[in-house]
C-alpha atoms as a printed R data frame, in Angstrom:
    type eleno elety resid chain resno       x       y       z
1   ATOM     1    CA   ALA     A     1 -10.443  15.871 -11.700
2   ATOM     2    CA   PRO     A     2 -11.545  19.213  -9.638
3   ATOM     3    CA   PRO     A     3  -8.680  21.260  -8.886
4   ATOM     4    CA   LEU     A     4  -9.216  20.487  -5.399
5   ATOM     5    CA   ARG     A     5  -9.380  17.089  -5.863
6   ATOM     6    CA   ILE     A     6  -6.208  16.369  -8.018
7   ATOM     7    CA   ALA     A     7  -3.432  15.309  -5.704
8   ATOM     8    CA   ARG     A     8  -6.325  12.799  -4.110
9   ATOM     9    CA   ALA     A     9  -7.112  11.229  -8.078
10  ATOM    10    CA   ASN     A    10  -3.372  11.014  -8.692
11  ATOM    11    CA   GLY     A    11  -3.176   9.227  -5.333
12  ATOM    12    CA   ILE     A    12  -5.714   6.398  -6.155
13  ATOM    13    CA   LEU     A    13  -3.906   6.550  -9.504
14  ATOM    14    CA   ILE     A    14  -0.515   5.655  -7.722
15  ATOM    15    CA   MET     A    15  -2.181   3.338  -5.544
16  ATOM    16    CA   LEU     A    16  -3.299   1.432  -8.075
17  ATOM    17    CA   GLY     A    17  -0.357   1.188  -9.875
18  ATOM    18    CA   ALA     A    18   1.854   0.508  -6.731
19  ATOM    19    CA   SER     A    19   0.010  -3.195  -6.866
20  ATOM    20    CA   GLY     A    20   2.491  -3.992  -9.348
21  ATOM    21    CA   ALA     A    21   5.470  -3.640  -6.480
22  ATOM    22    CA   ILE     A    22   3.049  -6.044  -4.151
23  ATOM    23    CA   ALA     A    23   2.587  -8.200  -7.060
24  ATOM    24    CA   VAL     A    24   6.571  -8.793  -7.859
25  ATOM    25    CA   THR     A    25   6.888 -10.052  -4.397
26  ATOM    26    CA   ALA     A    26   5.517 -12.894  -2.472
27  ATOM    27    CA   PRO     A    27   2.417 -13.606  -5.282
28  ATOM    28    CA   ALA     A    28   5.152 -13.721  -8.043
29  ATOM    29    CA   ASP     A    29   7.276 -16.070  -6.142
30  ATOM    30    CA   GLY     A    30   4.678 -18.350  -5.970
31  ATOM    31    CA   LEU     A    31   3.866 -18.134  -9.163
32  ATOM    32    CA   MET     A    32   7.130 -18.533 -10.562
33  ATOM    33    CA   ALA     A    33   7.447 -21.872  -8.405
34  ATOM    34    CA   ILE     A    34   4.609 -23.159 -10.064
35  ATOM    35    CA   PHE     A    35   4.764 -21.692 -13.923
36  ATOM    36    CA   GLY     A    36   8.659 -20.712 -13.713
37  ATOM    37    CA   TRP     A    37   9.990 -17.571 -14.871
38  ATOM    38    CA   ARG     A    38   9.183 -17.526 -18.551
39  ATOM    39    CA   GLY     A    39   5.542 -18.532 -17.773
40  ATOM    40    CA   LEU     A    40   5.349 -15.584 -15.027
41  ATOM    41    CA   PHE     A    41   6.653 -12.971 -17.908
42  ATOM    42    CA   GLN     A    42   4.384 -14.401 -20.355
43  ATOM    43    CA   LEU     A    43   0.993 -14.106 -17.774
44  ATOM    44    CA   ALA     A    44   2.184 -10.739 -17.167
45  ATOM    45    CA   ALA     A    45   2.413  -9.541 -20.948
46  ATOM    46    CA   VAL     A    46  -0.693 -11.334 -21.279
47  ATOM    47    CA   LEU     A    47  -2.395  -9.597 -18.779
48  ATOM    48    CA   ALA     A    48  -1.074  -6.166 -20.082
49  ATOM    49    CA   MET     A    49  -2.329  -6.835 -23.821
50  ATOM    50    CA   VAL     A    50  -5.934  -7.220 -21.791
51  ATOM    51    CA   MET     A    51  -5.650  -4.017 -20.063
52  ATOM    52    CA   ALA     A    52  -4.760  -2.271 -23.263
53  ATOM    53    CA   ALA     A    53  -7.505  -3.635 -24.747
54  ATOM    54    CA   LEU     A    54 -10.043  -2.640 -22.207
55  ATOM    55    CA   ILE     A    55  -8.615   0.986 -22.543
56  ATOM    56    CA   ILE     A    56  -8.935   1.142 -26.099
57  ATOM    57    CA   ILE     A    57 -12.717  -0.299 -25.643
58  ATOM    58    CA   VAL     A    58 -14.025   1.423 -23.102
59  ATOM    59    CA   ALA     A    59 -12.313   4.721 -22.178
60  ATOM    60    CA   PRO     A    60 -14.040   7.418 -23.410
61  ATOM    61    CA   GLU     A    61 -12.592  10.251 -25.880
62  ATOM    62    CA   ARG     A    62 -13.687  13.560 -25.489
63  ATOM    63    CA   HIS     A    63 -14.686  15.471 -28.698
64  ATOM    64    CA   GLN     A    64 -14.235  19.093 -28.702
65  ATOM    65    CA   SER     A    65 -13.929  22.036 -30.345
66  ATOM    66    CA   ASP     A    66 -10.053  23.121 -31.460
67  ATOM    67    CA   THR     A    67 -11.168  26.975 -31.195
68  ATOM    68    CA   HIS     A    68  -9.499  29.083 -28.762
69  ATOM    69    CA   ARG     A    69  -6.074  27.254 -29.363
70  ATOM    70    CA   PRO     A    70  -3.358  28.881 -27.141
71  ATOM    71    CA   SER     A    71  -1.060  31.068 -29.368
72  ATOM    72    CA   SER     A    72   1.719  28.933 -28.962
73  ATOM    73    CA   ALA     A    73   2.933  25.864 -27.402
74  ATOM    74    CA   VAL     A    74   4.841  26.358 -24.040
75  ATOM    75    CA   LYS     A    75   8.566  25.088 -24.338
76  ATOM    76    CA   LEU     A    76  10.336  22.821 -21.768
77  ATOM    77    CA   SER     A    77  12.953  25.597 -21.540
78  ATOM    78    CA   THR     A    78   9.937  28.090 -20.282
79  ATOM    79    CA   ILE     A    79   8.941  25.565 -17.557
80  ATOM    80    CA   TYR     A    80  12.866  24.931 -16.206
81  ATOM    81    CA   ALA     A    81  13.520  28.809 -15.917
82  ATOM    82    CA   ASP     A    82  10.689  29.059 -13.877
83  ATOM    83    CA   PRO     A    83  12.169  30.062 -10.513
84  ATOM    84    CA   ARG     A    84   9.489  28.332  -8.467
85  ATOM    85    CA   PHE     A    85  10.054  25.045 -10.933
86  ATOM    86    CA   GLN     A    86  13.597  25.344 -10.046
87  ATOM    87    CA   ALA     A    87  12.984  25.490  -6.528
88  ATOM    88    CA   LEU     A    88  10.720  22.432  -6.477
89  ATOM    89    CA   ALA     A    89  12.617  20.389  -8.810
90  ATOM    90    CA   PRO     A    90  15.899  19.402  -6.926
91  ATOM    91    CA   LEU     A    91  13.647  18.449  -4.160
92  ATOM    92    CA   SER     A    92  11.252  16.406  -5.808
93  ATOM    93    CA   ALA     A    93  13.561  14.480  -8.396
94  ATOM    94    CA   LEU     A    94  15.734  13.116  -5.425
95  ATOM    95    CA   THR     A    95  13.153  12.517  -3.129
96  ATOM    96    CA   ILE     A    96  11.177  10.412  -5.650
97  ATOM    97    CA   GLY     A    97  13.738   9.168  -7.779
98  ATOM    98    CA   ALA     A    98  16.092   8.109  -5.203
99  ATOM    99    CA   SER     A    99  12.728   6.130  -3.509
100 ATOM   100    CA   TRP     A   100  11.763   4.475  -6.881
101 ATOM   101    CA   SER     A   101  15.783   3.501  -7.190
102 ATOM   102    CA   LEU     A   102  16.330   2.096  -3.552
103 ATOM   103    CA   GLN     A   103  13.047   0.387  -3.243
104 ATOM   104    CA   GLY     A   104  13.228  -0.805  -6.558
105 ATOM   105    CA   LEU     A   105  16.973  -2.311  -6.986
106 ATOM   106    CA   TRP     A   106  18.427  -1.936  -3.737
107 ATOM   107    CA   ALA     A   107  15.915  -2.913  -0.981
108 ATOM   108    CA   GLY     A   108  16.360  -6.414  -1.463
109 ATOM   109    CA   PRO     A   109  20.170  -6.357  -1.430
110 ATOM   110    CA   TRP     A   110  19.988  -3.988   1.809
111 ATOM   111    CA   LEU     A   111  17.916  -6.635   3.292
112 ATOM   112    CA   THR     A   112  20.083  -9.591   2.586
113 ATOM   113    CA   HIS     A   113  23.705  -8.576   2.799
114 ATOM   114    CA   VAL     A   114  23.035  -5.489   5.531
115 ATOM   115    CA   SER     A   115  20.118  -6.726   7.746
116 ATOM   116    CA   GLY     A   116  21.222 -10.752   7.352
117 ATOM   117    CA   LEU     A   117  17.742 -11.930   6.233
118 ATOM   118    CA   ASP     A   118  16.955 -14.844   4.370
119 ATOM   119    CA   HIS     A   119  14.950 -15.216   0.987
120 ATOM   120    CA   ALA     A   120  11.650 -15.891   2.565
121 ATOM   121    CA   SER     A   121  11.813 -12.898   5.092
122 ATOM   122    CA   VAL     A   122  13.105 -10.678   2.316
123 ATOM   123    CA   VAL     A   123   9.891 -11.273   0.193
124 ATOM   124    CA   LYS     A   124   7.700 -10.668   3.239
125 ATOM   125    CA   HIS     A   125   9.753  -7.596   3.968
126 ATOM   126    CA   LEU     A   126   9.169  -6.608   0.214
127 ATOM   127    CA   LEU     A   127   5.618  -6.984   0.174
128 ATOM   128    CA   VAL     A   128   5.048  -5.149   3.342
129 ATOM   129    CA   ILE     A   129   7.024  -2.168   1.667
130 ATOM   130    CA   GLY     A   130   4.851  -2.464  -1.386
131 ATOM   131    CA   VAL     A   131   1.483  -2.451   0.503
132 ATOM   132    CA   ALA     A   132   3.141   0.982   2.591
133 ATOM   133    CA   LEU     A   133   3.372   2.508  -0.703
134 ATOM   134    CA   ALA     A   134   0.119   1.777  -1.975
135 ATOM   135    CA   LEU     A   135  -1.649   2.862   1.420
136 ATOM   136    CA   GLY     A   136   1.206   5.780   1.431
137 ATOM   137    CA   ALA     A   137  -0.137   7.125  -2.087
138 ATOM   138    CA   ALA     A   138  -3.695   7.393  -1.106
139 ATOM   139    CA   GLY     A   139  -2.950   8.833   2.135
140 ATOM   140    CA   LEU     A   140  -0.700  11.348   0.508
141 ATOM   141    CA   GLY     A   141  -3.621  12.696  -1.728
142 ATOM   142    CA   TRP     A   142  -5.946  13.123   1.007
143 ATOM   143    CA   ILE     A   143  -3.893  14.705   3.206
144 ATOM   144    CA   THR     A   144  -2.402  17.298   0.530
145 ATOM   145    CA   ASP     A   145  -6.322  18.062  -0.873
146 ATOM   146    CA   ARG     A   146  -7.413  18.452   3.107
147 ATOM   147    CA   LEU     A   147  -4.848  21.180   3.425
148 ATOM   148    CA   LYS     A   148  -5.320  22.725   0.024
149 ATOM   149    CA   THR     A   149  -9.001  22.961   1.240
150 ATOM   150    CA   ARG     A   150  -8.267  24.660   4.614
151 ATOM   151    CA   GLY     A   151  -6.171  27.415   2.983
152 ATOM   152    CA   SER     A   152  -2.734  25.554   3.550
153 ATOM   153    CA   ASP     A   153   0.241  25.488   1.049
154 ATOM   154    CA   ARG     A   154   0.847  21.873  -0.555
155 ATOM   155    CA   GLU     A   155   4.561  22.492  -0.205
156 ATOM   156    CA   ILE     A   156   4.098  21.264   3.289
157 ATOM   157    CA   VAL     A   157   3.540  17.793   2.401
158 ATOM   158    CA   LEU     A   158   6.134  17.561  -0.094
159 ATOM   159    CA   VAL     A   159   8.742  19.176   2.668
160 ATOM   160    CA   ALA     A   160   7.101  16.804   5.350
161 ATOM   161    CA   ILE     A   161   7.734  14.118   3.358
162 ATOM   162    CA   ALA     A   162  11.044  14.529   2.074
163 ATOM   163    CA   ALA     A   163  12.442  15.070   5.853
164 ATOM   164    CA   ALA     A   164  10.663  11.787   6.873
165 ATOM   165    CA   SER     A   165  12.556  10.062   4.021
166 ATOM   166    CA   LEU     A   166  15.843  11.648   5.043
167 ATOM   167    CA   THR     A   167  14.986  10.384   8.514
168 ATOM   168    CA   ALA     A   168  14.836   7.048   7.463
169 ATOM   169    CA   MET     A   169  17.820   6.767   5.310
170 ATOM   170    CA   VAL     A   170  20.040   8.179   8.518
171 ATOM   171    CA   VAL     A   171  18.106   5.149  10.387
172 ATOM   172    CA   LEU     A   172  19.672   2.793   7.829
173 ATOM   173    CA   VAL     A   173  23.056   4.389   8.033
174 ATOM   174    CA   LEU     A   174  23.489   4.235  11.714
175 ATOM   175    CA   GLN     A   175  22.048   0.935  11.794
176 ATOM   176    CA   LEU     A   176  19.741   1.844  14.653
177 ATOM   177    CA   PRO     A   177  17.906  -0.724  16.708
178 ATOM   178    CA   VAL     A   178  14.891  -0.162  14.539
179 ATOM   179    CA   SER     A   179  13.329  -2.772  12.335
180 ATOM   180    CA   PRO     A   180  14.345  -2.530   8.721
181 ATOM   181    CA   VAL     A   181  10.697  -2.698   7.453
182 ATOM   182    CA   ILE     A   182   9.823   0.679   8.999
183 ATOM   183    CA   PRO     A   183  12.459   2.567   7.379
184 ATOM   184    CA   TRP     A   184  12.365   1.040   4.429
185 ATOM   185    CA   SER     A   185   8.336   1.607   4.211
186 ATOM   186    CA   VAL     A   186   8.988   5.527   4.743
187 ATOM   187    CA   ILE     A   187  11.442   5.700   1.974
188 ATOM   188    CA   ALA     A   188   9.102   3.471  -0.421
189 ATOM   189    CA   ILE     A   189   5.774   6.426   0.547
190 ATOM   190    CA   ALA     A   190   8.262   9.100  -0.483
191 ATOM   191    CA   GLY     A   191   8.007   7.660  -4.104
192 ATOM   192    CA   ALA     A   192   4.153   8.278  -3.887
193 ATOM   193    CA   ALA     A   193   5.215  12.239  -3.194
194 ATOM   194    CA   THR     A   194   4.782  12.412  -7.064
195 ATOM   195    CA   THR     A   195   0.534  13.079  -6.198
196 ATOM   196    CA   VAL     A   196   1.913  16.308  -4.065
197 ATOM   197    CA   SER     A   197   4.524  17.398  -6.491
198 ATOM   198    CA   TYR     A   198   1.771  17.089  -9.402
199 ATOM   199    CA   ALA     A   199  -0.782  18.829  -7.172
200 ATOM   200    CA   ILE     A   200   1.869  21.833  -6.551
201 ATOM   201    CA   LEU     A   201   2.532  22.862 -10.461
202 ATOM   202    CA   PRO     A   202  -1.129  23.722 -11.235
203 ATOM   203    CA   GLY     A   203  -0.144  26.975  -9.087
204 ATOM   204    CA   TYR     A   204   2.777  27.822 -10.649
205 ATOM   205    CA   PHE     A   205   1.721  27.260 -14.582
206 ATOM   206    CA   ALA     A   206  -1.898  28.135 -16.307
207 ATOM   207    CA   ALA     A   207  -4.062  24.931 -16.466
208 ATOM   208    CA   TRP     A   208  -2.695  24.077 -20.636
209 ATOM   209    CA   MET     A   209   0.637  24.261 -19.411
210 ATOM   210    CA   SER     A   210   0.219  21.631 -16.383
211 ATOM   211    CA   ALA     A   211   0.869  18.607 -18.654
212 ATOM   212    CA   ARG     A   212   4.009  20.083 -19.866
213 ATOM   213    CA   ALA     A   213   5.215  20.788 -16.467
214 ATOM   214    CA   ASN     A   214   4.422  17.332 -15.033
215 ATOM   215    CA   ALA     A   215   5.909  15.859 -17.894
216 ATOM   216    CA   ALA     A   216   8.843  17.946 -17.569
217 ATOM   217    CA   LEU     A   217   9.285  17.067 -13.887
218 ATOM   218    CA   ASN     A   218   8.567  13.345 -14.661
219 ATOM   219    CA   LEU     A   219  11.700  13.700 -16.767
220 ATOM   220    CA   LEU     A   220  13.558  14.612 -13.916
221 ATOM   221    CA   HIS     A   221  12.244  11.933 -11.309
222 ATOM   222    CA   LEU     A   222  13.065   8.987 -14.171
223 ATOM   223    CA   LEU     A   223  16.317  10.542 -14.848
224 ATOM   224    CA   THR     A   224  17.578  10.801 -10.893
225 ATOM   225    CA   ALA     A   225  16.023   7.344 -10.668
226 ATOM   226    CA   PHE     A   226  18.266   5.617 -13.430
227 ATOM   227    CA   GLY     A   227  21.141   8.031 -12.491
228 ATOM   228    CA   VAL     A   228  20.964   6.882  -8.535
229 ATOM   229    CA   GLN     A   229  20.541   3.314  -9.667
230 ATOM   230    CA   ALA     A   230  23.495   3.257 -11.785
231 ATOM   231    CA   ALA     A   231  25.738   5.294  -9.265
232 ATOM   232    CA   ILE     A   232  25.057   3.042  -6.148
233 ATOM   233    CA   GLY     A   233  25.993   0.114  -8.176
234 ATOM   234    CA   THR     A   234  29.392   1.572  -9.250
235 ATOM   235    CA   PHE     A   235  29.760   2.944  -5.983
236 ATOM   236    CA   ILE     A   236  29.520  -0.318  -3.733
237 ATOM   237    CA   ASN     A   237  31.580  -2.318  -6.256
238 ATOM   238    CA   GLN     A   238  34.310  -0.193  -5.225
239 ATOM   239    CA   TRP     A   239  34.962  -2.200  -2.238
240 ATOM   240    CA   PRO     A   240  36.242  -5.455  -2.143
241 ATOM   241    CA   LYS     A   241  33.669  -8.213  -2.070
242 ATOM   242    CA   THR     A   242  33.273 -10.187   1.203
243 ATOM   243    CA   ASN     A   243  31.406 -13.767   0.667
244 ATOM   244    CA   GLY     A   244  30.608 -13.347  -2.601
245 ATOM   245    CA   HIS     A   245  28.906  -9.308  -2.521
246 ATOM   246    CA   PRO     A   246  29.799  -5.879  -1.031
247 ATOM   247    CA   PRO     A   247  30.465  -4.937   2.429
248 ATOM   248    CA   THR     A   248  28.092  -3.666   5.072
249 ATOM   249    CA   GLU     A   249  30.089  -0.591   4.932
250 ATOM   250    CA   ALA     A   250  29.429  -0.164   1.288
251 ATOM   251    CA   TYR     A   251  25.938   0.086   1.222
252 ATOM   252    CA   GLN     A   252  25.769   2.497   3.974
253 ATOM   253    CA   ALA     A   253  28.431   4.869   2.367
254 ATOM   254    CA   ALA     A   254  26.068   4.858  -0.498
255 ATOM   255    CA   LEU     A   255  22.887   5.224   1.171
256 ATOM   256    CA   GLY     A   256  24.766   8.227   3.395
257 ATOM   257    CA   CYS     A   257  25.687   9.987  -0.027
258 ATOM   258    CA   ILE     A   258  22.063  10.147  -1.293
259 ATOM   259    CA   ALA     A   259  20.875  11.275   2.104
260 ATOM   260    CA   VAL     A   260  23.197  14.176   2.044
261 ATOM   261    CA   LEU     A   261  22.191  15.054  -1.707
262 ATOM   262    CA   GLN     A   262  18.712  15.211  -0.480
263 ATOM   263    CA   ALA     A   263  19.164  17.195   2.556
264 ATOM   264    CA   LEU     A   264  20.752  19.698   0.142
265 ATOM   265    CA   ALA     A   265  17.510  19.826  -2.179
266 ATOM   266    CA   LEU     A   266  15.586  20.470   0.854
267 ATOM   267    CA   THR     A   267  17.527  23.515   2.346
268 ATOM   268    CA   TRP     A   268  17.453  24.847  -1.342
269 ATOM   269    CA   PHE     A   269  13.769  24.315  -0.959
270 ATOM   270    CA   ILE     A   270  13.307  26.073   2.221
271 ATOM   271    CA   VAL     A   271  15.459  28.658   1.373
272 ATOM   272    CA   ALA     A   272  13.944  29.496  -2.238
273 ATOM   273    CA   ARG     A   273  10.420  29.610  -0.664
274 ATOM   274    CA   CYS     A   274  11.350  32.173   1.771
275 ATOM   275    CA   ARG     A   275  13.042  33.898  -0.761
276 ATOM   276    CA   CYS     A   276   9.739  34.054  -2.594
277 ATOM   277    CA   SER     A   277   7.659  34.925   0.209
278 ATOM   278    CA   VAL     A   278   8.827  38.377   0.763
279 ATOM   279    CA   PRO     A   279   5.651  40.724   0.989
280 ATOM   280    CA   VAL     A   280   4.791  43.030  -1.828
281 ATOM   281    CA   LEU     A   281   5.212  46.890  -1.130
282 ATOM   282    CA   THR     A   282   2.056  48.374  -1.932
283 ATOM   283    CA   VAL     A   283   3.607  51.790  -3.095
284 ATOM   284    CA   ARG     A   284   1.753  54.430  -5.399
285 ATOM   285    CA   HIS     A   285   4.010  57.262  -5.856
286 ATOM   286    CA   PRO     A   286   6.521  56.891  -8.729
287 ATOM   287    CA   LEU     A   287   9.520  57.550  -7.132
288 ATOM   288    CA   LEU     A   288   8.756  55.072  -4.063
289 ATOM   289    CA   ARG     A   289   7.992  51.996  -6.502
290 ATOM   290    CA   VAL     A   290  11.912  51.353  -6.769
291 ATOM   291    CA   LEU     A   291  11.807  50.309  -3.180
292 ATOM   292    CA   ALA     A   292   9.074  47.232  -3.721
293 ATOM   293    CA   PRO     A   293  10.897  43.876  -4.204
294 ATOM   294    CA   VAL     A   294   8.897  42.406  -6.815
295 ATOM   295    CA   PRO     A   295   6.848  44.126  -9.421
296 ATOM   296    CA   LEU     A   296   3.284  45.358  -8.508
297 ATOM   297    CA   PRO     A   297   0.593  42.495  -9.168
298 ATOM   298    CA   SER     A   298  -2.036  43.624 -11.866
299 ATOM   299    CA   ARG     A   299  -5.609  42.707 -11.075
300 ATOM   300    CA   PRO     A   300  -7.189  41.105 -13.844
301 ATOM   301    CA   SER     A   301 -11.031  41.767 -14.958
302 ATOM   302    CA   ALA     A   302 -13.728  39.337 -14.169
303 ATOM   303    CA   TYR     A   303 -14.058  39.258 -17.942
304 ATOM   304    CA   ASP     A   304 -10.380  38.154 -18.323
305 ATOM   305    CA   VAL     A   305 -10.661  35.765 -15.561
306 ATOM   306    CA   ALA     A   306 -13.444  34.158 -17.432
307 ATOM   307    CA   LEU     A   307 -11.667  34.329 -20.794
308 ATOM   308    CA   THR     A   308  -8.641  32.667 -19.269
309 ATOM   309    CA   CYS     A   309 -10.518  29.867 -17.642
310 ATOM   310    CA   PHE     A   310 -12.467  28.885 -20.460
311 ATOM   311    CA   SER     A   311  -9.455  28.912 -22.814
312 ATOM   312    CA   GLU     A   312  -7.840  26.724 -19.993
313 ATOM   313    CA   HIS     A   313 -10.664  24.054 -20.168
314 ATOM   314    CA   LEU     A   314 -10.473  24.123 -24.065
315 ATOM   315    CA   GLY     A   315  -7.050  23.151 -23.987
316 ATOM   316    CA   ALA     A   316  -7.165  20.967 -21.511
317 ATOM   317    CA   GLY     A   317  -9.883  19.246 -23.046
318 ATOM   318    CA   ARG     A   318  -7.992  19.224 -26.489
319 ATOM   319    CA   VAL     A   319  -4.793  17.539 -25.019
320 ATOM   320    CA   GLU     A   320  -6.722  14.766 -23.102
321 ATOM   321    CA   ARG     A   321  -8.389  14.053 -26.456
322 ATOM   322    CA   GLY     A   322  -7.622  10.643 -27.649
323 ATOM   323    CA   GLN     A   323  -4.552  10.123 -25.272
324 ATOM   324    CA   TRP     A   324  -5.962   7.242 -23.837
325 ATOM   325    CA   ARG     A   325  -6.341   5.267 -27.016
326 ATOM   326    CA   ARG     A   326  -2.886   6.303 -28.262
327 ATOM   327    CA   ALA     A   327  -1.243   5.224 -24.587
328 ATOM   328    CA   ALA     A   328  -3.259   1.778 -25.027
329 ATOM   329    CA   LEU     A   329  -1.729   0.968 -28.269
330 ATOM   330    CA   SER     A   330   1.543   2.056 -27.334
331 ATOM   331    CA   ALA     A   331   1.648  -0.399 -24.469
332 ATOM   332    CA   ALA     A   332  -0.143  -3.035 -26.573
333 ATOM   333    CA   MET     A   333   2.900  -2.955 -29.238
334 ATOM   334    CA   LEU     A   334   5.431  -3.074 -26.268
335 ATOM   335    CA   CYS     A   335   3.476  -5.757 -24.617
336 ATOM   336    CA   LEU     A   336   3.799  -8.294 -28.063
337 ATOM   337    CA   MET     A   337   7.930  -6.836 -28.541
338 ATOM   338    CA   LEU     A   338   8.263  -8.628 -24.957
339 ATOM   339    CA   THR     A   339   6.330 -11.395 -25.414
340 ATOM   340    CA   GLY     A   340   7.757 -11.938 -28.491
341 ATOM   341    CA   LEU     A   341  11.380 -11.774 -26.663
342 ATOM   342    CA   VAL     A   342  10.176 -14.158 -23.808
343 ATOM   343    CA   GLY     A   343   9.182 -16.681 -26.893
344 ATOM   344    CA   VAL     A   344  12.782 -16.670 -28.395
345 ATOM   345    CA   VAL     A   345  14.516 -16.558 -25.217
346 ATOM   346    CA   GLY     A   346  12.117 -19.878 -23.825
347 ATOM   347    CA   ALA     A   347  12.533 -21.745 -27.258
348 ATOM   348    CA   ARG     A   348  16.451 -21.615 -26.388
349 ATOM   349    CA   GLU     A   349  17.862 -24.930 -24.736
350 ATOM   350    CA   ALA     A   350  18.976 -24.294 -21.079
351 ATOM   351    CA   VAL     A   351  21.529 -26.464 -19.748
352 ATOM   352    CA   PRO     A   352  21.237 -26.439 -15.737
353 ATOM   353    CA   TYR     A   353  24.668 -27.074 -14.001
354 ATOM   354    CA   LEU     A   354  24.365 -28.946 -10.805
355 ATOM   355    CA   VAL     A   355  27.123 -28.914  -8.612
356 ATOM   356    CA   ALA     A   356  27.657 -30.380  -5.198
357 ATOM   357    CA   THR     A   357  29.091 -27.932  -3.006
358 ATOM   358    CA   GLU     A   358  30.013 -28.053   0.994
359 ATOM   359    CA   ASN     A   359  29.255 -24.350   1.579
360 ATOM   360    CA   ALA     A   360  28.262 -20.929  -0.428
361 ATOM   361    CA   ARG     A   361  32.292 -20.243  -0.931
362 ATOM   362    CA   THR     A   362  33.079 -22.914  -2.911
363 ATOM   363    CA   ALA     A   363  30.216 -22.494  -5.154
364 ATOM   364    CA   HIS     A   364  31.177 -19.094  -5.669
365 ATOM   365    CA   ALA     A   365  34.942 -20.330  -6.074
366 ATOM   366    CA   PHE     A   366  33.693 -22.826  -8.985
367 ATOM   367    CA   LEU     A   367  31.389 -19.768 -10.560
368 ATOM   368    CA   ASP     A   368  34.326 -17.609 -10.753
369 ATOM   369    CA   ARG     A   369  36.556 -20.098 -12.767
370 ATOM   370    CA   SER     A   370  33.836 -20.956 -14.989
371 ATOM   371    CA   LEU     A   371  33.392 -17.430 -15.941
372 ATOM   372    CA   ASP     A   372  37.063 -16.739 -16.562
373 ATOM   373    CA   GLN     A   373  37.473 -19.720 -18.539
374 ATOM   374    CA   ASN     A   374  34.538 -18.739 -20.441
């Protein structure tokens, strides 16, 4: 994509990927009633293999010369040591990683145990949240590119979505009289802020380093998401269970801790940005150059700019070559493995337990005794 359309292209891709978040709500609930959970997983594996085969067959592969290869591959330590990356990474990781964790694993339990919704209402709310994520991804990409075209910084969008996500968490923690689907939709949209982060990084690094920088940042997103998921589960299990699940206060305290961390990351980003925006003193006398807060910028010649741009395009083409087919082959192998596992599990004989109970508390007590005996 052109440099001024990177965020929009990423937003469209994330919008298409968010269709999975929509599919696992009401559509998956209806299909599971027809085919069962094993049939649902097998259908998903077949569809994924078909998509992987289409990528292998249809996706173009560019053949470019390997000349003008960068002198040395950039290391992750170089990216992590960049002050601008250090300012961006905590805010992006906590905003996006927490959103992935909350929407993917804890939105359902919150709507059930805190908001008190039944199963049908929870499925409908999750469907609306998934649609909000898809539309929000496309909208964030469009807004980010529009601001860049007008000369504004893309960081403004990231700060705005982080502040909105933080506000939504506060609304949920304080149990304000607002429909829970609204703050949860805002939190889900924050997960699409990768469109903004990936559009910011090319301004920090050269084009041939952008892929490595995006991978370094996305690694932090995933680690944060997994860490938040595990931390919330461990945290709320410290409370004694009421009616088979943790109390409302446990969920509120866990979400409040995430909000505090995100507020600290937002403050860190704003302070770091203000520190980096100190104007450069144009001092010509050698004895007075020590007063300049940063070194004087050197202005490259037009030839150097053209050579750098040409080398970056060649490097980007070399990195892109063959990646689509390798990704498709990896996805196909993963689908084959998952299909085999589902087949093995499905072949096992399942023995259902039907217990007539008067209320849910009796059922939980019976299950606890059965687990203790086993």
